[in-house]
C-alpha positions as CSV (number, residue, x, y, z in Angstrom):
1,M,-0.1,-0.2,-0.1
2,G,3.1,2.4,-0.1
3,K,4.1,4.2,2.6
4,A,3.0,3.3,5.9
5,T,0.9,6.3,7.3
6,K,1.6,7.8,10.8
7,A,-1.6,6.5,12.3
8,T,-0.5,2.9,10.7
9,K,2.7,3.1,12.7
10,K,0.8,4.1,15.8
11,F,-1.5,1.3,15.7
12,V,1.5,-1.6,14.7
13,S,3.3,0.0,17.7
14,S,0.2,-0.2,20.2
15,G,0.8,-4.3,20.1
16,Q,-2.7,-4.7,18.9
17,L,-1.3,-6.0,15.4
18,K,-1.3,-10.0,16.1
19,K,-4.8,-9.6,17.4
20,T,-6.0,-7.8,14.6
21,I,-4.3,-10.0,11.9
22,E,-5.8,-13.1,13.6
23,A,-9.3,-11.8,13.7
24,R,-8.9,-10.8,9.8
25,H,-8.1,-14.8,9.1
26,K,-11.2,-15.8,10.8
27,K,-13.3,-13.2,8.5
28,Q,-11.5,-14.3,5.5
29,Q,-12.9,-18.1,6.5
30,I,-16.0,-16.6,6.7
31,K,-15.8,-15.2,3.0
32,K,-14.8,-18.5,1.9
33,R,-17.5,-20.2,3.2
34,M,-20.0,-17.6,1.6
35,A,-18.1,-18.3,-1.9
36,S,-18.0,-21.7,-1.4
37,R,-22.2,-21.2,-1.2
38,R,-22.6,-19.3,-4.0
39,G,-20.2,-21.0,-6.3
40,A,-18.5,-17.9,-7.4
41,N,-16.8,-14.7,-5.3
42,N,-18.3,-11.4,-6.8
43,G,-17.8,-12.9,-10.3
44,K,-14.3,-14.0,-9.6
45,P,-13.0,-17.3,-10.2
46,K,-13.2,-19.4,-6.7
47,A,-9.4,-20.0,-6.9
48,A,-8.9,-16.3,-6.8
49,T,-10.6,-16.0,-2.9
50,V,-8.8,-14.4,-0.5
51,S,-6.4,-16.5,1.2
52,E,-5.1,-16.4,4.8
53,G,-1.7,-15.0,3.5
54,A,-2.9,-12.5,0.5
55,P,-1.8,-8.9,1.1
56,D,-4.3,-6.2,2.2
57,D,-4.8,-5.0,-1.1
58,E,-6.4,-7.7,-2.3
59,E,-9.5,-7.9,-0.1
60,D,-12.8,-8.3,-2.2
61,G,-15.4,-5.8,-2.6
62,E,-18.1,-7.4,-0.4
63,E,-17.5,-5.3,2.6
64,D,-16.4,-2.1,0.8
65,E,-20.1,-1.0,0.4
66,A,-20.9,-1.6,4.0
67,P,-17.6,-2.0,6.2
68,S,-18.3,-3.8,9.5
69,K,-19.2,-1.1,12.5
70,A,-16.2,-0.2,15.0
71,V,-15.8,0.8,17.9
72,K,-12.3,2.5,18.5
73,S,-10.2,1.4,20.9
74,K,-9.3,3.8,23.7
75,G,-6.1,5.6,23.0
76,K,-5.7,3.3,20.1
77,A,-5.3,5.1,16.0
78,M,-6.4,2.7,13.4
79,T,-6.4,2.5,9.7
80,V,-9.3,1.6,7.7
81,D,-7.8,-1.7,6.6
82,D,-8.2,-2.7,10.5
83,I,-12.1,-1.8,9.8
84,L,-12.3,-4.1,7.4
85,G,-10.4,-6.7,9.0
86,G,-12.9,-6.8,11.6
87,G,-10.2,-7.5,14.4
88,F,-11.4,-4.3,16.5
89,M,-14.6,-5.4,17.6
90,D,-12.6,-7.6,19.9
91,E,-12.8,-4.9,22.4
92,S,-16.3,-3.1,21.0
93,D,-18.4,-6.1,21.5
94,E,-19.5,-4.9,25.5
95,D,-20.2,-1.3,24.4
96,E,-22.3,-2.6,21.6
97,G,-24.5,-4.6,24.2
98,G,-23.8,-8.0,22.8
99,M,-24.4,-10.7,25.3
100,S,-24.3,-14.4,25.2
101,S,-27.7,-16.5,25.0
102,D,-28.1,-16.3,29.0
103,G,-28.6,-12.4,28.6
104,E,-25.3,-11.6,31.1
105,G,-22.7,-11.4,28.4
106,E,-20.0,-12.4,31.0
107,G,-17.5,-15.2,30.2
108,A,-17.5,-14.9,26.7
109,D,-14.5,-16.1,24.9
110,E,-12.6,-13.9,22.4
111,D,-13.8,-16.0,19.6
112,D,-17.5,-15.1,20.4
113,I,-16.9,-11.7,20.8
114,S,-15.1,-11.4,17.8
115,E,-18.3,-12.9,16.1
116,A,-20.4,-10.7,17.7
117,G,-18.3,-7.9,16.0
118,S,-18.5,-8.7,12.5
119,F,-21.9,-10.4,12.2
120,A,-20.9,-12.0,9.0
121,S,-22.3,-15.5,9.8
122,V,-25.6,-14.0,9.7
123,D,-25.4,-14.0,5.8
124,D,-25.1,-18.3,6.1
125,L,-28.9,-18.0,7.3
126,D,-30.3,-16.1,4.3
127,D,-32.9,-17.8,2.3
128,E,-33.6,-15.0,-0.1
129,G,-35.9,-15.0,-3.1
130,A,-39.1,-17.5,-2.3
131,G,-42.4,-17.1,-0.7
132,H,-42.5,-13.5,0.1
133,L,-45.1,-12.5,-2.5
134,E,-47.8,-14.3,-0.2
135,E,-46.4,-12.8,3.1
136,L,-46.7,-9.3,1.5
137,S,-50.1,-9.7,0.9
138,K,-50.6,-10.6,4.5
139,L,-48.7,-7.6,5.8
140,A,-51.6,-5.4,5.9
141,E,-53.3,-7.4,8.3
142,R,-50.5,-8.1,10.6
143,D,-48.7,-4.7,10.7
144,P,-51.2,-2.2,9.2
145,E,-49.3,0.8,10.4
146,F,-45.9,-0.3,8.2
147,Y,-48.1,-1.2,5.0
148,K,-49.7,2.6,5.0
149,Y,-46.2,3.6,5.3
150,L,-45.2,1.4,2.5
151,Q,-48.1,2.9,0.8
152,E,-47.3,6.7,1.3
153,N,-43.3,6.7,0.6
154,D,-42.3,3.4,-1.3
155,R,-45.1,2.2,-3.3
156,E,-42.6,0.6,-5.6
157,L,-41.4,-1.5,-3.1
158,L,-44.9,-3.3,-3.1
159,D,-44.8,-3.8,-7.0
160,F,-42.2,-6.2,-8.0
161,D,-41.2,-9.5,-9.4
162,P,-41.0,-12.3,-7.5
163,S,-38.9,-13.9,-10.0
164,T,-36.0,-11.4,-9.7
165,T,-33.2,-11.5,-7.0
166,I,-31.2,-8.6,-5.8
167,D,-27.6,-8.5,-5.6
168,L,-26.4,-7.2,-3.0
169,D,-22.7,-7.0,-4.0
170,E,-23.6,-5.5,-7.2
171,P,-21.8,-1.6,-7.0
172,V,-24.6,0.8,-6.7
173,D,-24.5,3.2,-9.6
174,D,-24.6,6.6,-8.0
175,E,-22.9,9.8,-9.3
176,D,-22.1,10.7,-5.6
177,E,-20.4,7.5,-5.2
178,D,-16.6,8.1,-5.8
179,E,-14.9,4.7,-5.6
180,D,-11.5,6.2,-6.3
181,V,-11.1,8.1,-2.9
182,E,-8.7,6.6,-0.5
183,M,-10.4,4.6,2.7
184,E,-7.7,6.1,4.6
185,D,-8.5,9.8,3.7
186,R,-12.6,9.5,4.5
187,L,-15.3,7.0,5.0
188,P,-17.4,6.0,2.1
189,N,-20.5,8.2,1.6
190,L,-24.0,6.7,2.4
191,T,-26.6,7.4,-0.4
192,M,-30.2,7.3,-1.0
193,A,-29.5,4.4,-3.5
194,H,-28.1,2.4,-1.0
195,L,-31.0,2.6,1.2
196,N,-33.3,1.9,-1.8
197,Q,-31.3,-1.2,-2.9
198,W,-31.6,-2.6,1.1
199,Q,-35.3,-1.5,1.1
200,K,-35.8,-4.0,-1.6
201,A,-33.8,-6.6,-0.3
202,L,-35.5,-6.4,2.9
203,L,-39.1,-6.1,1.8
204,Q,-39.1,-8.5,-1.2
205,Q,-36.1,-11.5,0.2
206,R,-36.2,-10.9,3.8
207,S,-32.4,-10.4,3.0
208,L,-30.3,-10.8,6.6
209,R,-27.4,-9.8,4.6
210,A,-29.3,-6.6,3.9
211,L,-30.6,-6.1,7.3
212,R,-26.9,-6.4,8.7
213,K,-25.5,-3.7,6.0
214,L,-28.5,-1.8,7.4
215,L,-28.0,-2.0,11.0
216,I,-24.3,-1.4,10.6
217,A,-25.2,1.9,8.7
218,F,-27.5,2.4,11.6
219,R,-25.0,2.2,13.9
220,S,-22.9,4.9,12.2
221,A,-26.2,7.2,12.2
222,A,-26.4,6.6,16.2
223,H,-23.0,7.4,17.0
224,M,-22.3,10.1,14.1
225,N,-20.2,13.1,15.1
226,E,-18.9,11.5,18.5
227,E,-14.9,11.2,19.6
228,G,-13.6,8.1,19.7
229,Q,-15.8,6.1,17.4
230,V,-14.4,4.5,14.3
231,L,-17.6,4.2,11.9
232,A,-18.5,2.3,8.3
233,W,-20.4,5.5,7.1
234,S,-20.5,9.0,6.9
235,I,-23.7,10.5,6.2
236,D,-23.4,14.3,5.1
237,N,-27.3,14.8,3.9
238,S,-30.0,14.9,6.7
239,T,-32.6,13.2,4.3
240,V,-30.4,10.4,3.8
241,Y,-30.1,10.3,7.7
242,N,-33.6,10.3,8.2
243,K,-34.3,7.8,5.8
244,L,-31.9,5.4,7.5
245,V,-33.4,5.6,10.9
246,V,-36.8,5.2,9.7
247,T,-35.9,2.1,7.4
248,A,-34.1,0.7,10.1
249,L,-36.7,1.1,12.6
250,K,-39.7,0.0,10.6
251,Y,-38.0,-2.8,8.5
252,T,-36.0,-4.8,11.4
253,P,-39.0,-5.8,13.1
254,V,-40.5,-7.3,9.5
255,V,-37.6,-9.5,8.7
256,L,-37.0,-10.7,12.2
257,E,-40.6,-11.6,12.6
258,H,-40.2,-13.4,9.3
259,H,-36.8,-15.5,10.4
260,L,-37.6,-15.6,14.2
261,P,-41.5,-15.9,14.6
262,Y,-42.4,-15.8,18.3
263,K,-45.3,-17.5,19.8
264,T,-48.3,-15.4,21.5
265,L,-50.2,-17.3,24.3
266,P,-54.0,-17.1,24.6
267,D,-53.8,-14.6,27.4
268,G,-51.9,-12.1,25.4
269,R,-48.2,-13.0,26.7
270,F,-45.4,-13.9,24.2
271,K,-42.6,-16.7,24.2
272,A,-39.3,-15.5,23.0
273,P,-38.3,-17.7,20.2
274,T,-35.4,-19.2,21.8
275,Q,-35.9,-22.7,20.5
276,N,-35.2,-21.0,16.5
277,K,-32.0,-22.4,15.3
278,K,-31.3,-18.8,13.7
279,F,-31.5,-17.4,17.2
280,Q,-28.5,-17.9,18.7
281,T,-26.9,-16.4,15.5
282,L,-29.3,-13.5,15.4
283,Q,-29.4,-12.5,19.2
284,K,-26.1,-10.7,19.0
285,L,-27.1,-8.5,16.3
286,I,-30.2,-7.8,17.3
287,L,-28.7,-7.0,20.8
288,S,-26.2,-4.6,19.3
289,Y,-29.2,-2.6,17.3
290,F,-31.5,-2.5,20.1
291,Q,-28.7,-0.7,22.3
292,N,-28.0,1.2,19.1
293,I,-31.7,2.6,19.4
294,L,-31.6,3.1,23.1
295,H,-28.6,5.3,22.3
296,L,-30.2,7.6,19.5
297,T,-33.3,7.9,21.8
298,S,-30.9,9.9,24.1
299,Q,-29.8,12.3,21.5
300,L,-33.1,12.7,19.4
301,T,-35.0,16.2,19.8
302,D,-37.5,15.5,17.0
303,S,-40.6,14.3,18.9
304,E,-42.1,12.3,16.2
305,M,-38.9,10.5,15.4
306,L,-38.4,9.9,19.1
307,Q,-42.1,8.6,19.4
308,L,-41.2,6.3,16.5
309,A,-38.1,5.1,17.7
310,V,-39.8,3.9,21.2
311,K,-42.7,2.3,19.6
312,E,-40.8,0.5,16.8
313,S,-38.3,-0.7,19.5
314,A,-41.4,-2.4,21.7
315,K,-41.8,-4.7,18.7
316,L,-38.1,-6.2,19.4
317,I,-38.5,-6.9,22.7
318,P,-39.5,-10.7,22.5
319,Y,-35.9,-10.7,21.0
320,V,-33.9,-9.1,23.6
321,I,-36.2,-10.3,26.5
322,S,-33.6,-13.3,27.8
323,S,-31.0,-10.2,27.9
324,R,-31.0,-8.8,31.8
325,R,-28.7,-6.1,31.0
326,T,-30.5,-5.1,28.0
327,V,-34.0,-5.3,29.5
328,K,-32.9,-3.3,32.6
329,G,-31.4,-0.5,30.4
330,Y,-34.7,-0.3,27.9
331,L,-37.0,-0.1,31.0
332,K,-34.7,2.7,33.0
333,K,-34.8,4.9,29.3
334,C,-38.5,4.2,29.0
335,L,-39.3,5.2,32.6
336,E,-37.3,8.0,32.0
337,L,-39.7,9.3,28.8
338,W,-42.9,8.1,30.7
339,S,-42.3,10.3,33.6
340,S,-40.7,13.6,31.6
341,A,-41.6,13.5,27.8
342,E,-44.5,15.3,26.2
343,D,-47.7,13.2,26.6
344,S,-47.6,11.4,23.0
345,I,-44.2,10.0,23.9
346,R,-45.2,8.9,27.5
347,I,-47.8,7.2,26.0
348,A,-45.7,5.0,23.7
349,A,-43.0,4.6,26.2
350,F,-45.8,3.4,28.6
351,L,-46.9,0.9,25.5
352,S,-43.3,-0.6,25.5
353,I,-43.1,-1.3,29.4
354,R,-46.8,-3.0,28.9
355,R,-45.0,-5.0,26.6
356,L,-42.3,-5.7,28.6
357,V,-44.7,-7.4,31.1
358,S,-46.0,-9.4,28.5
359,S,-43.2,-11.7,28.7
360,T,-43.5,-15.3,30.7
361,D,-40.8,-14.2,32.7
362,Q,-42.1,-13.4,36.2
363,S,-38.9,-11.6,37.1
364,I,-39.4,-8.9,34.8
365,L,-42.9,-8.0,36.2
366,D,-41.8,-7.8,39.6
367,N,-38.8,-5.4,38.3
368,V,-41.3,-3.2,36.2
369,L,-43.7,-3.0,39.1
370,K,-41.3,-1.5,41.2
371,S,-39.4,0.3,39.0
372,T,-42.9,1.8,37.7
373,Y,-43.7,2.9,41.4
374,L,-40.6,4.4,42.3
375,T,-41.1,6.7,39.3
376,F,-44.2,7.5,39.6
377,V,-43.2,8.8,43.7
378,R,-40.4,10.7,42.3
379,S,-42.3,12.3,40.2
380,S,-45.0,13.5,41.7
381,K,-42.8,15.4,44.8
382,S,-43.8,18.5,43.0
383,T,-47.5,19.5,41.7
384,N,-48.6,22.2,40.1
385,A,-51.2,23.5,37.6
386,H,-48.5,22.3,35.0
387,T,-47.4,19.0,36.0
388,L,-50.7,17.6,37.7
389,P,-52.2,16.2,34.5
390,S,-48.8,14.6,33.7
391,I,-49.0,12.9,37.4
392,N,-52.5,11.5,36.8
393,L,-51.8,10.3,33.3
394,M,-49.0,8.2,35.2
395,K,-51.2,7.2,37.9
396,N,-53.9,5.9,35.6
397,S,-51.1,4.1,33.1
398,A,-49.1,2.6,36.1
399,S,-52.6,1.2,37.7
400,E,-53.3,-0.6,34.5
401,I,-49.9,-2.5,35.1
402,F,-50.5,-3.2,38.6
403,C,-53.8,-5.2,37.4
404,L,-52.3,-7.3,35.2
405,D,-51.4,-10.0,37.5
406,H,-53.3,-9.2,41.1
407,A,-51.3,-12.1,42.8
408,V,-48.0,-10.6,42.0
409,S,-49.2,-7.0,42.6
410,Y,-50.5,-8.0,46.0
411,Q,-47.1,-8.3,47.4
412,H,-45.9,-5.0,46.3
413,A,-49.0,-3.1,47.2
414,F,-48.9,-4.8,50.5
415,G,-45.3,-3.6,51.3
416,Y,-45.7,0.2,49.8
417,I,-49.2,0.5,51.7
418,R,-47.5,-0.7,54.6
419,Q,-44.5,1.9,54.4
420,L,-47.6,4.9,54.5
421,A,-49.0,3.0,57.8
422,I,-45.3,3.3,59.2
423,H,-45.0,7.0,58.3
424,L,-48.6,7.8,59.8
425,R,-47.3,6.0,62.7
426,N,-43.8,7.8,63.2
427,S,-46.1,11.1,62.8
428,M,-48.5,10.1,65.4
429,K,-45.9,9.0,68.2
430,V,-43.5,12.0,67.6
431,K,-46.0,14.4,67.1
432,T,-43.2,17.2,65.6
433,K,-43.1,19.5,62.7
434,E,-40.5,16.9,60.8
435,A,-42.6,14.3,61.6
436,Y,-45.9,15.5,60.3
437,K,-44.1,16.1,57.2
438,Q,-43.7,12.9,56.7
439,V,-47.4,12.7,55.7
440,Y,-48.5,16.1,54.8
441,N,-47.1,16.1,51.6
442,W,-47.8,15.7,48.0
443,Q,-45.9,12.4,47.7
444,Y,-47.8,11.1,50.4
445,V,-51.4,12.1,48.9
446,H,-50.5,10.8,45.3
447,C,-49.7,7.7,46.7
448,I,-52.8,7.2,48.8
449,D,-54.6,8.2,45.2
450,F,-52.5,5.8,43.5
451,W,-53.4,2.8,45.7
452,S,-57.1,3.7,45.8
453,I,-57.1,3.6,41.8
454,V,-55.4,0.5,41.4
455,I,-57.6,-1.4,44.4
456,A,-60.9,0.2,42.6
457,R,-60.0,-0.9,39.3
458,A,-59.3,-4.5,40.2
459,C,-62.2,-4.6,42.5
460,D,-64.6,-2.9,40.4
461,V,-68.1,-4.8,41.0
462,S,-69.1,-3.8,37.6
463,S,-66.5,-5.9,35.9
464,R,-66.3,-8.8,38.2
465,K,-69.7,-10.1,37.5
466,G,-70.2,-12.7,40.0
467,G,-66.3,-13.9,39.2
468,A,-63.7,-14.4,42.2
469,E,-62.7,-12.0,44.2
470,S,-59.6,-10.0,43.7
471,E,-57.0,-10.9,45.7
472,L,-56.0,-7.1,46.2
473,S,-59.7,-6.6,48.0
474,A,-57.9,-7.8,51.4
475,L,-56.0,-4.3,51.1
476,I,-59.4,-2.4,51.0
477,Y,-59.4,-2.2,54.7
478,P,-55.4,-1.3,55.5
479,L,-55.8,1.5,53.1
480,V,-58.9,2.8,54.5
481,Q,-57.4,2.8,57.9
482,V,-54.3,4.4,56.9
483,S,-56.4,7.1,54.9
484,L,-58.9,8.2,57.7
485,G,-55.7,8.3,60.3
486,A,-54.1,10.6,58.1
487,I,-57.0,12.8,58.2
488,K,-57.2,12.7,61.8
489,L,-53.7,13.5,62.2
490,M,-54.0,17.3,62.0
491,S,-57.4,19.1,61.9
492,S,-56.8,22.6,61.9
493,S,-58.5,24.8,59.0
494,R,-55.6,24.9,57.5
495,C,-54.8,21.3,56.4
496,Y,-58.5,21.0,55.1
497,P,-57.1,20.9,51.3
498,F,-55.3,18.0,52.7
499,H,-58.4,16.4,54.0
500,F,-60.2,16.9,50.7
501,H,-57.8,14.8,48.7
502,I,-58.1,11.8,50.6
503,I,-61.7,11.8,50.6
504,R,-61.7,12.0,47.3
505,S,-59.6,8.8,46.9
506,L,-62.1,7.0,49.1
507,L,-64.9,8.3,47.3
508,H,-63.4,6.6,44.2
509,L,-62.8,3.4,45.9
510,T,-66.1,3.3,47.5
511,Q,-68.0,3.9,44.2
512,H,-66.2,1.5,42.2
513,T,-65.8,-1.4,45.0
514,E,-69.2,-0.7,46.6
515,T,-67.5,-0.6,50.0
516,Y,-68.9,1.2,52.6
517,V,-66.6,3.9,53.9
518,P,-67.9,6.1,57.1
519,I,-66.7,9.4,55.3
520,A,-69.5,11.8,56.8
521,P,-67.7,12.0,60.3
522,Y,-64.9,13.7,58.8
523,L,-67.0,16.3,56.5
524,V,-69.8,17.1,58.5
525,P,-67.2,19.0,61.3
526,I,-65.8,21.2,58.7
527,L,-69.2,22.3,57.5
528,V,-70.7,22.8,61.3
529,S,-66.9,24.8,62.3
530,T,-66.8,26.9,59.4
531,I,-70.5,28.2,59.2
532,T,-70.7,28.4,63.1
533,S,-67.4,30.5,63.4
534,S,-67.6,33.2,65.9
535,S,-65.3,35.7,64.2
536,R,-66.1,37.4,61.3
537,P,-64.4,36.3,58.4
538,K,-62.1,38.7,56.7
539,A,-62.9,40.8,53.6
540,S,-60.4,39.8,51.0
541,T,-59.3,40.3,47.1
542,L,-57.9,36.9,46.7
543,R,-59.1,34.5,44.1
544,P,-60.7,31.5,45.3
545,L,-58.6,28.6,46.2
546,D,-58.1,25.6,44.0
547,F,-58.3,22.8,46.2
548,E,-56.7,20.2,43.8
549,L,-53.8,22.2,43.7
550,Q,-53.1,22.8,47.3
551,I,-52.6,20.5,50.2
552,R,-52.3,23.1,52.6
553,A,-53.7,26.6,52.6
554,P,-51.5,29.4,52.1
555,Q,-51.3,31.8,55.3
556,Q,-52.9,34.7,53.6
557,Y,-56.3,32.9,53.3
558,L,-56.6,32.0,56.8
559,K,-60.1,33.7,58.5
560,T,-60.8,35.0,54.8
561,R,-64.2,35.2,53.2
562,V,-63.2,33.6,50.2
563,Y,-61.8,30.2,52.0
564,S,-64.5,29.7,54.3
565,E,-67.0,29.8,51.4
566,G,-64.5,27.9,49.2
567,V,-64.4,25.2,52.3
568,V,-68.3,25.0,52.5
569,E,-68.6,24.2,49.0
570,E,-65.9,21.9,48.4
571,A,-67.2,19.7,52.1
572,A,-70.7,19.9,50.8
573,H,-70.0,18.5,47.2
574,L,-68.0,16.0,48.6
575,L,-70.5,15.0,51.1
576,A,-73.2,14.6,48.5
577,E,-71.0,12.5,46.2
578,W,-70.3,10.1,49.1
579,L,-74.4,10.2,50.1
580,G,-75.3,9.6,46.2
581,S,-72.9,6.6,46.0
582,P,-74.5,3.3,45.3
583,V,-73.3,1.6,48.3
584,V,-74.8,4.8,50.6
585,Q,-77.7,5.6,48.3
586,G,-78.9,2.3,47.5
587,S,-78.7,0.9,51.1
588,I,-82.0,0.0,52.5
589,A,-80.5,1.6,56.0
590,F,-80.0,5.1,54.0
591,P,-82.5,7.1,56.1
592,E,-80.9,5.9,59.3
593,I,-77.5,6.8,57.9
594,T,-78.6,10.6,57.3
595,V,-80.2,10.8,60.7
596,P,-77.1,11.9,62.4
597,I,-75.8,14.4,59.5
598,A,-79.4,16.2,59.1
599,V,-79.4,17.0,62.9
600,S,-76.1,18.0,62.8
601,L,-76.7,20.5,59.8
602,R,-80.1,21.5,61.3
603,K,-78.5,22.5,64.6
604,A,-75.6,24.3,62.6
605,L,-77.9,26.3,60.5
606,K,-80.0,27.4,63.6
607,A,-76.7,28.5,65.3
608,T,-75.9,30.7,62.6
609,K,-78.7,32.9,62.9
610,G,-77.0,34.7,65.7
611,S,-73.2,34.1,64.5
612,K,-71.1,36.8,62.8
613,G,-68.9,34.0,60.6
614,S,-71.5,32.7,58.3
615,S,-72.6,34.3,55.2
616,G,-75.5,34.0,52.9
617,K,-73.8,31.9,50.6
618,D,-72.6,29.5,52.9
619,I,-76.0,28.8,54.5
620,G,-77.6,28.7,51.0
621,V,-75.4,26.0,50.1
622,V,-75.9,23.6,53.2
623,K,-79.6,24.5,53.0
624,A,-79.7,23.1,49.7
625,L,-77.6,20.0,50.4
626,L,-79.8,19.3,53.7
627,E,-83.0,19.7,51.8
628,R,-81.9,17.2,48.8
629,I,-80.7,14.6,51.8
630,E,-84.2,14.8,53.4
631,D,-85.7,14.4,49.9
632,S,-83.8,11.2,49.2
633,T,-84.5,10.0,52.5
634,K,-88.5,10.1,51.6
635,W,-87.6,8.4,48.3
636,V,-86.0,5.5,50.1
637,E,-88.7,5.1,52.5
638,Q,-91.2,4.9,49.8
639,K,-89.0,2.2,47.9
640,R,-89.2,0.2,51.2
641,A,-92.6,0.5,52.3
642,N,-94.0,-2.6,50.9
643,V,-91.1,-4.9,52.2
644,S,-92.1,-8.1,53.7
645,F,-88.8,-9.5,55.0
646,A,-87.1,-8.7,58.5
647,P,-83.5,-6.9,58.4
648,G,-82.0,-10.2,59.5
649,Q,-83.0,-12.3,56.0
650,M,-79.5,-11.0,54.5
651,E,-80.8,-12.7,51.2
652,E,-83.6,-10.8,50.7
653,V,-82.1,-7.7,51.9
654,D,-78.7,-7.8,48.9
655,E,-81.3,-8.5,46.5
656,W,-83.6,-5.5,47.4
657,E,-80.5,-3.3,47.4
658,G,-79.1,-4.6,43.8
659,A,-82.3,-3.4,42.4
660,I,-82.5,0.0,44.1
661,R,-78.9,0.2,43.3
662,S,-80.0,0.6,39.4
663,K,-82.4,3.2,39.9
664,V,-80.4,5.5,42.2
665,G,-79.8,7.9,39.3
666,D,-83.5,8.8,39.7
667,S,-83.0,10.1,43.3
668,P,-83.4,13.7,44.1
669,L,-79.6,13.7,45.5
670,C,-77.9,11.9,42.9
671,K,-79.8,14.6,40.4
672,Y,-78.4,17.2,42.5
673,V,-74.9,15.8,42.6
674,K,-75.3,15.8,38.3
675,V,-76.0,19.4,38.0
676,Q,-73.4,20.2,40.8
677,R,-70.8,18.3,38.6
678,K,-71.8,19.9,35.4
679,A,-71.2,23.2,36.9
680,R,-67.8,22.7,38.3
681,E,-66.8,21.3,35.0
682,K,-67.6,24.1,33.5
683,R,-66.5,26.4,35.8
684,R,-62.6,24.5,35.5
685,K,-62.9,24.7,32.1
686,L,-63.2,28.5,32.2
687,V,-60.3,28.5,35.0
688,E,-58.2,26.6,32.8
689,K,-58.7,28.7,29.7
690,A,-58.3,31.8,31.5
691,R,-54.6,30.4,33.0
692,K,-53.4,29.6,29.4
693,G,-54.4,32.8,28.3
694,E,-57.5,32.2,25.9
695,G,-59.8,34.5,27.5
696,Q,-59.8,37.4,29.3
697,M,-62.6,37.0,31.0
698,L,-64.5,34.1,32.8
699,E,-67.5,34.7,31.2
700,D,-70.1,31.4,30.0
701,D,-69.8,30.7,26.6
702,D,-73.2,30.3,24.6
């Protein structure tokens, strides 16, 4: 090759020359096998194939088009001849995420690492040419999104002659390709012609050789412009870059599904194709590609491309599920996006997490449940108008994962609810400001609400339909006890917003599980103490307090009219919601349940006549509620007037209550609650619109 360059001399002096030569010999033996299988080597006589003692400049052109991907050894300069030899991959497998079949990658010998680096043995698995026309016709059913993408972007790939084959070794006719440029000066430039040729081979023949070349180029895109990286291609066109990334993400799952079909069980779970003969050879290539996807997602700034990467990577989960390290890294990245990205990417990341737990490996489900809950808790530390919607999205999505396997979820839920109980017990014993902060914080509130959502979904009466009771139903009692204990920890008026948050969670639990929870004793005292206050509330120009965004009333709101009116309105609404729930309103004992409530409210209204602390608005809200309670009491009494069974005949009682609960929507109290819900929802939309600057005044839209 003429005079040795400075980089070549430096590499020889590094002591890596012997290892590089040995690795090149192994690669040349692979080329011999490929030439023997084809009967010729790139159009040359068989005798002209590269031998172990052939000089560097006699390398054939097979890998000139797409040299093997490479990672530069730390502190070691390398030439392009070394790249073509593939020996540099001896040290790169760990960086690429290649692992042995047991998933850990430890203990692999040098030969295995070299194979994982070159991936040339993948070509021996190719079965190009036949049977893909029928499979292509079914693509619209199996993957309609990918088929739609082909129709919109690569229509010509769907119209092809199955009798023709594509020679990937044929030089690409592209005017931008300069074959006379010295490899030592620059890498070959990836063009659209290369991608089109690979696309045709992938779609029409499901070619593994084309897939290998594509994924080597994808690695160049993932690690482009990074120091310490020796790559196979240079990409100087943004259109080619985007086309390469999209092609790799969309086409790879299709090709792998053809060569490595996995089994889907009746319950929706999947089984990794580890018994497939091709799996051992392809696994290292897949793991390397999967690691490159994870690396790329950390760099992408375009939301659509990031969403595509997360969405398509989920299709590869059955092929990487046996690698514990890869699964752990993927879960960590998905949870990061799930907790911090925009909504569309959050949903895509959650679906990927959901795909992970669909495997038959029970240990993965345990890891996902634990990691998901801890990520949610960390993300809920700070709550405001901007973060609350995303926190609610995390609650609802995470609860779905916890409801996949109730028996496994019970172990985690029991431990975390026990933690909440321990924090509450410590606060009750110590009774210091710091101890109270262990309970009176946003994380505690959101944890109570999260477990209420999980148990309500798992034990929902409407979805049970006479089936077996969920294992999570045993946690209803301890969760309710912890919640009520947190309410009783501090009873000052400044903590009313915290009480309302906990009561909302209990209401959600009550309405879905039809479990009776005595909430009235915690709401009636708030109403009574507020409207019978002996001190006159201070006039204030403060805007009404949003109780959903506060767990502690600001100091300036205390003893103001705007705060007392807000407290009365919120407490009355929650009390009406509880009384109107099926388990309370549909109870045959509803008139008896409402007796102490009605007596307390009447007594409080009577006391307000001489009180300076009540306003006409507060009294009006309580009076309206009391009237609806009395009307609903009469409604239930009329329904049970013709009852002929005794209270001890529980079967008849349950049957009567089951019939009345289907009609509770017709009761006066439930109609009142529906009107209140609509009014509050309309007001919230106006406030939200004003917060975003979409409206200057909070006026009703006609």
